C-alpha positions, -999 to +999 in steps of 0.1 A: -011-153+007-029-153-024-062-144-004-047-109+003-035-104-035-071-115-045-088-092-019-065-061-028-073-067-065-110-070-059-109-037-037-093-021-068-111-036-098-148-042-083-152-018-055-132+009-073-109+018-043-079+038-052-046+019-053-035+030-017-071+021-003-069-012-021-037-021-003-041-011+031-079-019+035-070-054+029-052-055+062-076-035+083-093-063+100-061-081+107-047-050+126-081-041+143-086-006+126-118+006+110-116+001+072-141+029+068-117+054+087-086+041+067-106+043+034-115+081+043-079+089+054-063+074+023-088+088-003-061+113-015-032+089-019-042+075-053-024+082-084+010+091-068-006+113-041-036+129-053-026+127-090+008+143-084+025+112-099+049+109-069+051+077-046+026+050-060-005+048-039-001+010-038+034+014-022+020+041+003-007+016+012+020-010+018+040+014+041+009+021+059+001-015+064+038-021+077+033+006+104-002-011+113+019-042+118+052-031+134+046+000+154+042-006+193+017+025+190+034+037+224+028+075+220+048+083+253+078+064+237+075+068+200+111+056+192+105+021+205+098+007+170+103+035+147+137+026+134+127-009+128+097+003+110+118+026+088+141-005+080+110-025+071+097+003+048+130+005+030+131-033+026+095-031+011+104-005-011+133-027-025+112-057-031+085-035-048+112-021-071+124-056-078+090-065-089+078-033-107+109-011-115+101+020-095+080+031-065+070+062-085+038+065-101+051+086-129+076+058-138+050+032-133+020+044-151+017+031-187-019+038-191-039+071-191-070+079-174-085+087-142-077+055-126-058+031-151-067-003-144-041-027-157-009-010-145-024+001-111-038-034-105-005-049-111+011-025-085-017-033-060-008-071-064+028-065-061+026-045-030+005-073-014+029-099-026+056-078-009+037-076+025+030-113+023+068-121+018+076-098+047+049-116+070+029-085+076 
């Protein structure tokens, strides 16, 4: 849905959330989790895991949203949905790579600075597109 893409982009560009926060916070209300808590938990996931330039924060946010959507949340039987969730994460990573070329910040980042706008905004949008395509 275009609504999710625009909301995630606004989180990033207007609210100045990091790329991970921008994606996963878009889905908090839908899955009944506190945006404030998720925002706090994901603060260190921007710029490829706290600036390490590893897995893109938008991709991490995408994976978190998949977990919110797919997990049974049954802590006494954690394997109920785990393998299906792993499969969805792998599929999302493939789709994201098709759109952006990589899931790694170091490969995606084409702009320098503390929170590069154009490149990261495209990743945030691509992550929400993938989630929407997957019906998350």
